[in-house]
N, CA, C and O atoms as a Maestro MAE file, in Angstrom:
{
 s_m_m2io_version
 :::
 2.0.0
}

f_m_ct {
 s_m_title
 :::
 protein
 m_atom[320] {
  # First column is atom index #
  i_m_mmod_type
  r_m_x_coord
  r_m_y_coord
  r_m_z_coord
  i_m_residue_number
  s_m_chain_name
  s_m_pdb_residue_name
  s_m_pdb_atom_name
  i_m_atomic_number
  :::
  1 25 0.817 -0.885 -0.100 1 A "MET " " N  " 7
  2 3 0.082 -0.103 -0.008 1 A "MET " " CA " 6
  3 2 0.996 1.024 0.099 1 A "MET " " C  " 6
  4 15 2.192 0.849 0.335 1 A "MET " " O  " 8
  5 25 0.285 2.604 -0.129 2 A "ALA " " N  " 7
  6 3 1.116 3.522 0.159 2 A "ALA " " CA " 6
  7 2 1.145 4.366 1.096 2 A "ALA " " C  " 6
  8 15 0.202 4.559 1.863 2 A "ALA " " O  " 8
  9 25 2.329 5.009 1.133 3 A "LYS " " N  " 7
  10 3 2.287 6.025 2.309 3 A "LYS " " CA " 6
  11 2 1.865 7.491 1.364 3 A "LYS " " C  " 6
  12 15 2.323 7.854 0.281 3 A "LYS " " O  " 8
  13 25 0.932 8.069 2.146 4 A "VAL " " N  " 7
  14 3 -0.053 9.249 1.761 4 A "VAL " " CA " 6
  15 2 0.527 10.375 2.552 4 A "VAL " " C  " 6
  16 15 1.139 10.062 3.573 4 A "VAL " " O  " 8
  17 25 0.443 11.435 2.287 5 A "LEU " " N  " 7
  18 3 0.929 12.837 2.868 5 A "LEU " " CA " 6
  19 2 -0.598 13.542 2.904 5 A "LEU " " C  " 6
  20 15 -1.051 13.833 1.797 5 A "LEU " " O  " 8
  21 25 -1.246 13.774 3.816 6 A "VAL " " N  " 7
  22 3 -2.770 14.684 3.805 6 A "VAL " " CA " 6
  23 2 -2.303 15.811 4.332 6 A "VAL " " C  " 6
  24 15 -1.670 15.832 5.388 6 A "VAL " " O  " 8
  25 25 -2.587 16.864 3.620 7 A "THR " " N  " 7
  26 3 -2.324 18.147 3.939 7 A "THR " " CA " 6
  27 2 -3.848 18.553 4.919 7 A "THR " " C  " 6
  28 15 -4.884 17.889 4.923 7 A "THR " " O  " 8
  29 25 -3.631 19.571 5.537 8 A "ALA " " N  " 7
  30 3 -5.149 19.954 6.352 8 A "ALA " " CA " 6
  31 2 -5.515 18.557 7.009 8 A "ALA " " C  " 6
  32 15 -6.737 18.483 7.141 8 A "ALA " " O  " 8
  33 25 -5.074 17.803 7.312 9 A "SER " " N  " 7
  34 3 -5.624 16.545 8.038 9 A "SER " " CA " 6
  35 2 -6.196 17.180 9.543 9 A "SER " " C  " 6
  36 15 -6.780 16.243 10.086 9 A "SER " " O  " 8
  37 25 -6.238 18.023 10.153 10 A "THR " " N  " 7
  38 3 -7.185 18.251 11.338 10 A "THR " " CA " 6
  39 2 -8.115 19.297 11.056 10 A "THR " " C  " 6
  40 15 -8.618 20.022 11.914 10 A "THR " " O  " 8
  41 25 -8.336 19.356 9.775 11 A "GLY " " N  " 7
  42 3 -9.435 20.010 9.231 11 A "GLY " " CA " 6
  43 2 -10.780 19.331 9.045 11 A "GLY " " C  " 6
  44 15 -10.788 18.120 9.268 11 A "GLY " " O  " 8
  45 25 -11.705 19.795 8.744 12 A "ASN " " N  " 7
  46 3 -13.131 19.015 8.551 12 A "ASN " " CA " 6
  47 2 -13.244 18.389 7.618 12 A "ASN " " C  " 6
  48 15 -13.942 17.399 7.838 12 A "ASN " " O  " 8
  49 25 -12.736 18.493 6.179 13 A "VAL " " N  " 7
  50 3 -12.696 17.294 4.911 13 A "VAL " " CA " 6
  51 2 -11.622 16.725 5.340 13 A "VAL " " C  " 6
  52 15 -11.879 15.585 5.727 13 A "VAL " " O  " 8
  53 25 -10.310 17.060 5.469 14 A "ALA " " N  " 7
  54 3 -9.161 16.052 4.972 14 A "ALA " " CA " 6
  55 2 -9.120 14.941 6.806 14 A "ALA " " C  " 6
  56 15 -8.712 13.780 6.814 14 A "ALA " " O  " 8
  57 25 -9.513 15.509 7.822 15 A "SER " " N  " 7
  58 3 -10.080 14.522 8.818 15 A "SER " " CA " 6
  59 2 -10.665 13.326 8.323 15 A "SER " " C  " 6
  60 15 -10.217 12.186 8.444 15 A "SER " " O  " 8
  61 25 -11.599 13.652 7.815 16 A "GLN " " N  " 7
  62 3 -12.996 12.353 7.087 16 A "GLN " " CA " 6
  63 2 -12.038 11.309 6.191 16 A "GLN " " C  " 6
  64 15 -12.214 10.095 6.084 16 A "GLN " " O  " 8
  65 25 -11.005 12.090 5.591 17 A "LEU " " N  " 7
  66 3 -10.286 10.813 4.363 17 A "LEU " " CA " 6
  67 2 -9.152 9.978 5.315 17 A "LEU " " C  " 6
  68 15 -8.704 8.856 5.079 17 A "LEU " " O  " 8
  69 25 -8.825 10.855 6.453 18 A "VAL " " N  " 7
  70 3 -7.614 9.646 7.194 18 A "VAL " " CA " 6
  71 2 -8.072 8.389 7.653 18 A "VAL " " C  " 6
  72 15 -7.469 7.334 7.457 18 A "VAL " " O  " 8
  73 25 -9.311 8.522 8.362 19 A "PRO " " N  " 7
  74 3 -9.632 6.963 8.618 19 A "PRO " " CA " 6
  75 2 -9.983 5.937 7.443 19 A "PRO " " C  " 6
  76 15 -9.644 4.760 7.564 19 A "PRO " " O  " 8
  77 25 -10.638 6.366 6.345 20 A "PRO " " N  " 7
  78 3 -10.775 5.233 5.445 20 A "PRO " " CA " 6
  79 2 -9.512 4.967 4.681 20 A "PRO " " C  " 6
  80 15 -9.452 3.909 4.056 20 A "PRO " " O  " 8
  81 25 -8.399 5.872 4.651 21 A "LEU " " N  " 7
  82 3 -7.109 5.589 4.005 21 A "LEU " " CA " 6
  83 2 -6.630 4.326 5.172 21 A "LEU " " C  " 6
  84 15 -6.330 3.156 4.937 21 A "LEU " " O  " 8
  85 25 -6.687 5.026 6.433 22 A "LEU " " N  " 7
  86 3 -5.908 3.696 7.430 22 A "LEU " " CA " 6
  87 2 -6.801 2.552 7.353 22 A "LEU " " C  " 6
  88 15 -6.222 1.581 7.840 22 A "LEU " " O  " 8
  89 25 -7.856 2.287 6.984 23 A "SER " " N  " 7
  90 3 -8.566 0.861 6.728 23 A "SER " " CA " 6
  91 2 -8.373 0.243 5.470 23 A "SER " " C  " 6
  92 15 -8.702 -0.920 5.235 23 A "SER " " O  " 8
  93 25 -7.832 1.028 4.641 24 A "ARG " " N  " 7
  94 3 -7.609 0.250 3.195 24 A "ARG " " CA " 6
  95 2 -6.213 -0.255 3.483 24 A "ARG " " C  " 6
  96 15 -6.050 -1.222 2.739 24 A "ARG " " O  " 8
  97 25 -5.198 -0.067 4.168 25 A "GLY " " N  " 7
  98 3 -4.016 -0.542 4.708 25 A "GLY " " CA " 6
  99 2 -2.805 0.689 4.416 25 A "GLY " " C  " 6
  100 15 -1.604 0.424 4.471 25 A "GLY " " O  " 8
  101 25 -3.372 2.148 4.080 26 A "HIS " " N  " 7
  102 3 -2.304 3.197 3.739 26 A "HIS " " CA " 6
  103 2 -1.585 3.283 5.065 26 A "HIS " " C  " 6
  104 15 -1.917 2.760 6.128 26 A "HIS " " O  " 8
  105 25 -0.579 4.014 4.812 27 A "SER " " N  " 7
  106 3 0.189 4.480 5.803 27 A "SER " " CA " 6
  107 2 -0.171 6.153 5.849 27 A "SER " " C  " 6
  108 15 -0.178 6.750 4.773 27 A "SER " " O  " 8
  109 25 -0.444 6.837 7.004 28 A "VAL " " N  " 7
  110 3 -0.722 8.433 6.550 28 A "VAL " " CA " 6
  111 2 0.092 8.815 7.527 28 A "VAL " " C  " 6
  112 15 0.291 8.379 8.661 28 A "VAL " " O  " 8
  113 25 0.624 9.877 6.787 29 A "ARG " " N  " 7
  114 3 1.442 11.044 7.462 29 A "ARG " " CA " 6
  115 2 0.600 12.081 7.477 29 A "ARG " " C  " 6
  116 15 -0.239 11.999 6.579 29 A "ARG " " O  " 8
  117 25 0.470 13.381 8.411 30 A "ALA " " N  " 7
  118 3 -0.683 14.092 8.421 30 A "ALA " " CA " 6
  119 2 0.419 15.283 8.713 30 A "ALA " " C  " 6
  120 15 1.114 15.266 9.729 30 A "ALA " " O  " 8
  121 25 0.516 16.461 7.577 31 A "LEU " " N  " 7
  122 3 1.264 17.609 7.390 31 A "LEU " " CA " 6
  123 2 0.178 18.887 8.676 31 A "LEU " " C  " 6
  124 15 -0.936 19.374 8.486 31 A "LEU " " O  " 8
  125 25 0.850 18.999 9.535 32 A "THR " " N  " 7
  126 3 0.056 19.880 10.403 32 A "THR " " CA " 6
  127 2 1.133 21.039 11.038 32 A "THR " " C  " 6
  128 15 2.342 20.813 11.051 32 A "THR " " O  " 8
  129 25 0.645 22.107 11.481 33 A "ARG " " N  " 7
  130 3 1.272 23.057 12.030 33 A "ARG " " CA " 6
  131 2 1.546 22.845 13.713 33 A "ARG " " C  " 6
  132 15 2.407 23.293 14.469 33 A "ARG " " O  " 8
  133 25 0.534 22.058 13.884 34 A "LYS " " N  " 7
  134 3 0.284 21.421 15.510 34 A "LYS " " CA " 6
  135 2 1.279 20.469 15.606 34 A "LYS " " C  " 6
  136 15 1.686 20.349 16.761 34 A "LYS " " O  " 8
  137 25 1.829 19.730 14.775 35 A "GLY " " N  " 7
  138 3 3.103 18.827 15.271 35 A "GLY " " CA " 6
  139 2 2.652 17.495 15.817 35 A "GLY " " C  " 6
  140 15 1.812 16.758 15.301 35 A "GLY " " O  " 8
  141 25 3.299 17.298 16.887 36 A "GLU " " N  " 7
  142 3 3.091 16.071 17.840 36 A "GLU " " CA " 6
  143 2 1.824 16.146 18.629 36 A "GLU " " C  " 6
  144 15 1.278 15.188 19.178 36 A "GLU " " O  " 8
  145 25 1.293 17.753 18.626 37 A "LYS " " N  " 7
  146 3 0.406 18.281 19.457 37 A "LYS " " CA " 6
  147 2 -0.868 17.796 18.788 37 A "LYS " " C  " 6
  148 15 -1.883 17.521 19.429 37 A "LYS " " O  " 8
  149 25 -0.787 17.721 17.728 38 A "ALA " " N  " 7
  150 3 -2.170 17.274 16.704 38 A "ALA " " CA " 6
  151 2 -3.028 16.206 17.364 38 A "ALA " " C  " 6
  152 15 -2.499 15.207 17.851 38 A "ALA " " O  " 8
  153 25 -4.326 16.394 17.388 39 A "SER " " N  " 7
  154 3 -5.261 15.099 17.554 39 A "SER " " CA " 6
  155 2 -5.576 14.401 16.654 39 A "SER " " C  " 6
  156 15 -6.659 14.496 16.074 39 A "SER " " O  " 8
  157 25 -4.557 13.463 16.342 40 A "LEU " " N  " 7
  158 3 -4.667 12.436 15.027 40 A "LEU " " CA " 6
  159 2 -5.284 10.667 15.573 40 A "LEU " " C  " 6
  160 15 -5.195 10.063 16.642 40 A "LEU " " O  " 8
  161 25 -5.691 10.435 14.682 41 A "PRO " " N  " 7
  162 3 -6.107 8.982 14.592 41 A "PRO " " CA " 6
  163 2 -5.074 8.034 15.360 41 A "PRO " " C  " 6
  164 15 -3.990 8.321 14.852 41 A "PRO " " O  " 8
  165 25 -4.866 7.062 16.316 42 A "PRO " " N  " 7
  166 3 -3.427 5.923 16.188 42 A "PRO " " CA " 6
  167 2 -3.342 5.730 14.893 42 A "PRO " " C  " 6
  168 15 -4.245 5.726 14.056 42 A "PRO " " O  " 8
  169 25 -1.780 5.508 14.724 43 A "GLY " " N  " 7
  170 3 -1.152 5.146 13.701 43 A "GLY " " CA " 6
  171 2 -0.757 6.231 12.728 43 A "GLY " " C  " 6
  172 15 -0.010 6.058 11.764 43 A "GLY " " O  " 8
  173 25 -1.271 7.241 13.038 44 A "VAL " " N  " 7
  174 3 -1.110 8.155 12.038 44 A "VAL " " CA " 6
  175 2 0.377 9.245 12.209 44 A "VAL " " C  " 6
  176 15 0.379 9.991 13.188 44 A "VAL " " O  " 8
  177 25 1.199 9.276 11.554 45 A "GLU " " N  " 7
  178 3 2.525 10.070 11.683 45 A "GLU " " CA " 6
  179 2 2.393 11.829 11.677 45 A "GLU " " C  " 6
  180 15 1.991 12.433 10.682 45 A "GLU " " O  " 8
  181 25 2.649 12.260 12.478 46 A "ALA " " N  " 7
  182 3 2.514 13.611 12.400 46 A "ALA " " CA " 6
  183 2 4.017 14.347 11.725 46 A "ALA " " C  " 6
  184 15 5.188 14.033 11.935 46 A "ALA " " O  " 8
  185 25 3.574 15.176 11.055 47 A "ALA " " N  " 7
  186 3 4.706 16.033 10.356 47 A "ALA " " CA " 6
  187 2 4.250 17.314 10.484 47 A "ALA " " C  " 6
  188 15 3.203 17.731 9.989 47 A "ALA " " O  " 8
  189 25 5.312 18.181 11.389 48 A "ASN " " N  " 7
  190 3 5.254 19.148 11.681 48 A "ASN " " CA " 6
  191 2 5.678 20.363 10.353 48 A "ASN " " C  " 6
  192 15 6.853 20.427 9.992 48 A "ASN " " O  " 8
  193 25 4.796 21.119 9.816 49 A "GLY " " N  " 7
  194 3 5.197 22.055 8.586 49 A "GLY " " CA " 6
  195 2 3.673 22.756 7.928 49 A "GLY " " C  " 6
  196 15 2.499 22.601 8.267 49 A "GLY " " O  " 8
  197 25 4.205 23.428 7.042 50 A "ASP " " N  " 7
  198 3 3.344 24.394 6.359 50 A "ASP " " CA " 6
  199 2 3.669 24.306 5.278 50 A "ASP " " C  " 6
  200 15 4.828 24.030 4.969 50 A "ASP " " O  " 8
  201 25 2.209 24.632 3.959 51 A "LEU " " N  " 7
  202 3 2.794 24.334 2.464 51 A "LEU " " CA " 6
  203 2 3.579 25.637 2.453 51 A "LEU " " C  " 6
  204 15 4.644 25.492 1.852 51 A "LEU " " O  " 8
  205 25 3.378 26.937 2.955 52 A "SER " " N  " 7
  206 3 4.121 27.979 2.813 52 A "SER " " CA " 6
  207 2 5.967 27.840 3.226 52 A "SER " " C  " 6
  208 15 6.731 28.742 2.883 52 A "SER " " O  " 8
  209 25 6.352 26.884 3.807 53 A "ASP " " N  " 7
  210 3 7.683 26.273 4.042 53 A "ASP " " CA " 6
  211 2 8.163 25.638 3.590 53 A "ASP " " C  " 6
  212 15 8.182 24.510 4.082 53 A "ASP " " O  " 8
  213 25 8.942 25.904 2.255 54 A "LYS " " N  " 7
  214 3 9.584 24.350 1.331 54 A "LYS " " CA " 6
  215 2 10.340 23.476 2.424 54 A "LYS " " C  " 6
  216 15 9.882 22.346 2.589 54 A "LYS " " O  " 8
  217 25 11.485 23.865 3.225 55 A "GLY " " N  " 7
  218 3 11.912 22.902 4.168 55 A "GLY " " CA " 6
  219 2 11.011 21.897 4.786 55 A "GLY " " C  " 6
  220 15 11.227 20.686 4.745 55 A "GLY " " O  " 8
  221 25 10.050 22.426 5.330 56 A "SER " " N  " 7
  222 3 9.009 21.668 6.364 56 A "SER " " CA " 6
  223 2 8.415 20.374 5.207 56 A "SER " " C  " 6
  224 15 8.340 19.153 5.353 56 A "SER " " O  " 8
  225 25 8.095 21.175 4.173 57 A "LEU " " N  " 7
  226 3 7.080 20.519 2.771 57 A "LEU " " CA " 6
  227 2 8.000 19.385 2.528 57 A "LEU " " C  " 6
  228 15 7.603 18.253 2.804 57 A "LEU " " O  " 8
  229 25 9.267 19.576 2.007 58 A "ARG " " N  " 7
  230 3 10.371 18.621 1.544 58 A "ARG " " CA " 6
  231 2 10.547 17.714 2.662 58 A "ARG " " C  " 6
  232 15 10.395 16.564 2.250 58 A "ARG " " O  " 8
  233 25 10.827 17.749 4.014 59 A "GLU " " N  " 7
  234 3 10.834 16.843 4.946 59 A "GLU " " CA " 6
  235 2 9.848 15.868 4.982 59 A "GLU " " C  " 6
  236 15 10.140 14.674 5.044 59 A "GLU " " O  " 8
  237 25 8.352 16.397 4.938 60 A "ALA " " N  " 7
  238 3 7.165 15.928 5.267 60 A "ALA " " CA " 6
  239 2 6.827 14.963 3.713 60 A "ALA " " C  " 6
  240 15 5.978 14.072 3.730 60 A "ALA " " O  " 8
  241 25 7.436 15.224 2.732 61 A "LEU " " N  " 7
  242 3 7.277 14.458 1.324 61 A "LEU " " CA " 6
  243 2 8.513 13.241 1.432 61 A "LEU " " C  " 6
  244 15 8.470 12.314 0.623 61 A "LEU " " O  " 8
  245 25 9.456 13.287 2.322 62 A "LYS " " N  " 7
  246 3 10.366 11.908 2.506 62 A "LYS " " CA " 6
  247 2 9.660 10.741 2.420 62 A "LYS " " C  " 6
  248 15 8.838 10.446 3.288 62 A "LYS " " O  " 8
  249 25 9.877 10.061 1.502 63 A "GLY " " N  " 7
  250 3 9.152 8.500 1.542 63 A "GLY " " CA " 6
  251 2 7.893 8.213 1.065 63 A "GLY " " C  " 6
  252 15 7.495 7.078 0.803 63 A "GLY " " O  " 8
  253 25 7.086 9.517 0.918 64 A "VAL " " N  " 7
  254 3 5.925 9.495 0.489 64 A "VAL " " CA " 6
  255 2 5.607 9.153 -0.915 64 A "VAL " " C  " 6
  256 15 6.395 9.651 -1.720 64 A "VAL " " O  " 8
  257 25 4.272 8.141 -1.624 65 A "SER " " N  " 7
  258 3 4.233 8.146 -2.649 65 A "SER " " CA " 6
  259 2 3.322 8.745 -3.166 65 A "SER " " C  " 6
  260 15 3.266 8.914 -4.384 65 A "SER " " O  " 8
  261 25 2.346 9.222 -2.252 66 A "ARG " " N  " 7
  262 3 1.088 9.941 -2.676 66 A "ARG " " CA " 6
  263 2 0.619 11.059 -1.855 66 A "ARG " " C  " 6
  264 15 0.885 11.177 -0.659 66 A "ARG " " O  " 8
  265 25 -0.227 12.033 -2.673 67 A "MET " " N  " 7
  266 3 -0.330 13.020 -1.284 67 A "MET " " CA " 6
  267 2 -1.838 13.488 -1.854 67 A "MET " " C  " 6
  268 15 -2.314 13.419 -2.987 67 A "MET " " O  " 8
  269 25 -2.536 14.127 -0.258 68 A "TYR " " N  " 7
  270 3 -4.034 14.377 -0.669 68 A "TYR " " CA " 6
  271 2 -3.565 15.871 -0.251 68 A "TYR " " C  " 6
  272 15 -2.989 16.070 0.819 68 A "TYR " " O  " 8
  273 25 -3.942 17.222 -1.452 69 A "LEU " " N  " 7
  274 3 -3.472 18.252 -1.127 69 A "LEU " " CA " 6
  275 2 -4.920 19.146 -0.964 69 A "LEU " " C  " 6
  276 15 -5.853 19.092 -1.765 69 A "LEU " " O  " 8
  277 25 -4.881 19.867 0.102 70 A "LEU " " N  " 7
  278 3 -6.440 20.355 0.292 70 A "LEU " " CA " 6
  279 2 -5.761 21.921 0.355 70 A "LEU " " C  " 6
  280 15 -4.845 22.047 1.167 70 A "LEU " " O  " 8
  281 25 -6.127 23.069 -0.408 71 A "VAL " " N  " 7
  282 3 -5.888 24.274 -0.143 71 A "VAL " " CA " 6
  283 2 -7.157 25.051 0.178 71 A "VAL " " C  " 6
  284 15 -8.135 24.377 -0.146 71 A "VAL " " O  " 8
  285 25 -7.467 26.145 0.663 72 A "PRO " " N  " 7
  286 3 -8.257 27.096 0.775 72 A "PRO " " CA " 6
  287 2 -8.512 27.857 -0.788 72 A "PRO " " C  " 6
  288 15 -7.590 28.333 -1.451 72 A "PRO " " O  " 8
  289 25 -9.857 27.858 -1.179 73 A "GLY " " N  " 7
  290 3 -10.068 28.768 -2.448 73 A "GLY " " CA " 6
  291 2 -9.259 30.196 -2.030 73 A "GLY " " C  " 6
  292 15 -8.858 30.731 -0.996 73 A "GLY " " O  " 8
  293 25 -9.275 30.572 -3.989 74 A "THR " " N  " 7
  294 3 -8.711 31.760 -3.938 74 A "THR " " CA " 6
  295 2 -10.026 32.397 -4.123 74 A "THR " " C  " 6
  296 15 -11.076 31.882 -4.508 74 A "THR " " O  " 8
  297 25 -9.651 34.223 -3.605 75 A "PRO " " N  " 7
  298 3 -10.570 35.164 -3.784 75 A "PRO " " CA " 6
  299 2 -10.631 35.072 -5.166 75 A "PRO " " C  " 6
  300 15 -9.794 34.706 -5.991 75 A "PRO " " O  " 8
  301 25 -12.116 35.589 -5.305 76 A "GLN " " N  " 7
  302 3 -12.539 35.788 -7.023 76 A "GLN " " CA " 6
  303 2 -11.898 37.292 -7.220 76 A "GLN " " C  " 6
  304 15 -11.968 38.240 -6.437 76 A "GLN " " O  " 8
  305 25 -11.232 37.220 -8.547 77 A "ILE " " N  " 7
  306 3 -11.019 38.670 -8.770 77 A "ILE " " CA " 6
  307 2 -12.286 39.436 -9.923 77 A "ILE " " C  " 6
  308 15 -12.923 39.085 -10.916 77 A "ILE " " O  " 8
  309 25 -12.190 40.263 -9.340 78 A "GLU " " N  " 7
  310 3 -13.009 41.188 -10.515 78 A "GLU " " CA " 6
  311 2 -12.463 41.540 -11.539 78 A "GLU " " C  " 6
  312 15 -11.296 41.921 -11.634 78 A "GLU " " O  " 8
  313 25 -13.256 41.443 -12.397 79 A "GLN " " N  " 7
  314 3 -12.806 42.336 -13.669 79 A "GLN " " CA " 6
  315 2 -13.509 43.380 -13.798 79 A "GLN " " C  " 6
  316 15 -14.697 43.524 -13.508 79 A "GLN " " O  " 8
  317 25 -12.379 44.541 -14.483 80 A "GLN " " N  " 7
  318 3 -12.705 45.829 -14.693 80 A "GLN " " CA " 6
  319 2 -13.072 46.317 -15.833 80 A "GLN " " C  " 6
  320 15 -13.353 47.511 -15.932 80 A "GLN " " O  " 8
  :::
 }
 m_bond[319] {
  # First column is bond index #
  i_m_from
  i_m_to
  i_m_order
  :::
  1 1 2 1
  2 2 3 1
  3 3 4 2
  4 3 5 1
  5 5 6 1
  6 6 7 1
  7 7 8 2
  8 7 9 1
  9 9 10 1
  10 10 11 1
  11 11 12 2
  12 11 13 1
  13 13 14 1
  14 14 15 1
  15 15 16 2
  16 15 17 1
  17 17 18 1
  18 18 19 1
  19 19 20 2
  20 19 21 1
  21 21 22 1
  22 22 23 1
  23 23 24 2
  24 23 25 1
  25 25 26 1
  26 26 27 1
  27 27 28 2
  28 27 29 1
  29 29 30 1
  30 30 31 1
  31 31 32 2
  32 31 33 1
  33 33 34 1
  34 34 35 1
  35 35 36 2
  36 35 37 1
  37 37 38 1
  38 38 39 1
  39 39 40 2
  40 39 41 1
  41 41 42 1
  42 42 43 1
  43 43 44 2
  44 43 45 1
  45 45 46 1
  46 46 47 1
  47 47 48 2
  48 47 49 1
  49 49 50 1
  50 50 51 1
  51 51 52 2
  52 51 53 1
  53 53 54 1
  54 54 55 1
  55 55 56 2
  56 55 57 1
  57 57 58 1
  58 58 59 1
  59 59 60 2
  60 59 61 1
  61 61 62 1
  62 62 63 1
  63 63 64 2
  64 63 65 1
  65 65 66 1
  66 66 67 1
  67 67 68 2
  68 67 69 1
  69 69 70 1
  70 70 71 1
  71 71 72 2
  72 71 73 1
  73 73 74 1
  74 74 75 1
  75 75 76 2
  76 75 77 1
  77 77 78 1
  78 78 79 1
  79 79 80 2
  80 79 81 1
  81 81 82 1
  82 82 83 1
  83 83 84 2
  84 83 85 1
  85 85 86 1
  86 86 87 1
  87 87 88 2
  88 87 89 1
  89 89 90 1
  90 90 91 1
  91 91 92 2
  92 91 93 1
  93 93 94 1
  94 94 95 1
  95 95 96 2
  96 95 97 1
  97 97 98 1
  98 98 99 1
  99 99 100 2
  100 99 101 1
  101 101 102 1
  102 102 103 1
  103 103 104 2
  104 103 105 1
  105 105 106 1
  106 106 107 1
  107 107 108 2
  108 107 109 1
  109 109 110 1
  110 110 111 1
  111 111 112 2
  112 111 113 1
  113 113 114 1
  114 114 115 1
  115 115 116 2
  116 115 117 1
  117 117 118 1
  118 118 119 1
  119 119 120 2
  120 119 121 1
  121 121 122 1
  122 122 123 1
  123 123 124 2
  124 123 125 1
  125 125 126 1
  126 126 127 1
  127 127 128 2
  128 127 129 1
  129 129 130 1
  130 130 131 1
  131 131 132 2
  132 131 133 1
  133 133 134 1
  134 134 135 1
  135 135 136 2
  136 135 137 1
  137 137 138 1
  138 138 139 1
  139 139 140 2
  140 139 141 1
  141 141 142 1
  142 142 143 1
  143 143 144 2
  144 143 145 1
  145 145 146 1
  146 146 147 1
  147 147 148 2
  148 147 149 1
  149 149 150 1
  150 150 151 1
  151 151 152 2
  152 151 153 1
  153 153 154 1
  154 154 155 1
  155 155 156 2
  156 155 157 1
  157 157 158 1
  158 158 159 1
  159 159 160 2
  160 159 161 1
  161 161 162 1
  162 162 163 1
  163 163 164 2
  164 163 165 1
  165 165 166 1
  166 166 167 1
  167 167 168 2
  168 167 169 1
  169 169 170 1
  170 170 171 1
  171 171 172 2
  172 171 173 1
  173 173 174 1
  174 174 175 1
  175 175 176 2
  176 175 177 1
  177 177 178 1
  178 178 179 1
  179 179 180 2
  180 179 181 1
  181 181 182 1
  182 182 183 1
  183 183 184 2
  184 183 185 1
  185 185 186 1
  186 186 187 1
  187 187 188 2
  188 187 189 1
  189 189 190 1
  190 190 191 1
  191 191 192 2
  192 191 193 1
  193 193 194 1
  194 194 195 1
  195 195 196 2
  196 195 197 1
  197 197 198 1
  198 198 199 1
  199 199 200 2
  200 199 201 1
  201 201 202 1
  202 202 203 1
  203 203 204 2
  204 203 205 1
  205 205 206 1
  206 206 207 1
  207 207 208 2
  208 207 209 1
  209 209 210 1
  210 210 211 1
  211 211 212 2
  212 211 213 1
  213 213 214 1
  214 214 215 1
  215 215 216 2
  216 215 217 1
  217 217 218 1
  218 218 219 1
  219 219 220 2
  220 219 221 1
  221 221 222 1
  222 222 223 1
  223 223 224 2
  224 223 225 1
  225 225 226 1
  226 226 227 1
  227 227 228 2
  228 227 229 1
  229 229 230 1
  230 230 231 1
  231 231 232 2
  232 231 233 1
  233 233 234 1
  234 234 235 1
  235 235 236 2
  236 235 237 1
  237 237 238 1
  238 238 239 1
  239 239 240 2
  240 239 241 1
  241 241 242 1
  242 242 243 1
  243 243 244 2
  244 243 245 1
  245 245 246 1
  246 246 247 1
  247 247 248 2
  248 247 249 1
  249 249 250 1
  250 250 251 1
  251 251 252 2
  252 251 253 1
  253 253 254 1
  254 254 255 1
  255 255 256 2
  256 255 257 1
  257 257 258 1
  258 258 259 1
  259 259 260 2
  260 259 261 1
  261 261 262 1
  262 262 263 1
  263 263 264 2
  264 263 265 1
  265 265 266 1
  266 266 267 1
  267 267 268 2
  268 267 269 1
  269 269 270 1
  270 270 271 1
  271 271 272 2
  272 271 273 1
  273 273 274 1
  274 274 275 1
  275 275 276 2
  276 275 277 1
  277 277 278 1
  278 278 279 1
  279 279 280 2
  280 279 281 1
  281 281 282 1
  282 282 283 1
  283 283 284 2
  284 283 285 1
  285 285 286 1
  286 286 287 1
  287 287 288 2
  288 287 289 1
  289 289 290 1
  290 290 291 1
  291 291 292 2
  292 291 293 1
  293 293 294 1
  294 294 295 1
  295 295 296 2
  296 295 297 1
  297 297 298 1
  298 298 299 1
  299 299 300 2
  300 299 301 1
  301 301 302 1
  302 302 303 1
  303 303 304 2
  304 303 305 1
  305 305 306 1
  306 306 307 1
  307 307 308 2
  308 307 309 1
  309 309 310 1
  310 310 311 1
  311 311 312 2
  312 311 313 1
  313 313 314 1
  314 314 315 1
  315 315 316 2
  316 315 317 1
  317 317 318 1
  318 318 319 1
  319 319 320 2
  :::
 }
}
């Protein structure tokens, strides 16, 4: 099975993705700003980091074969 990096893993959407991944036999690494203090299901590896920090993202991606990326929407740009 795959090692999956899940971003926004403590949020409303991605937190619902983690249990099914685990139940299917995948190993999950959760990218979170809270690091080891994050409330994660048993068996989930915490990776302290932020998408805007290239170094922490590089570390979090080591050994990962798949990634679930959830980012907030961008503001709508009004045309003039």
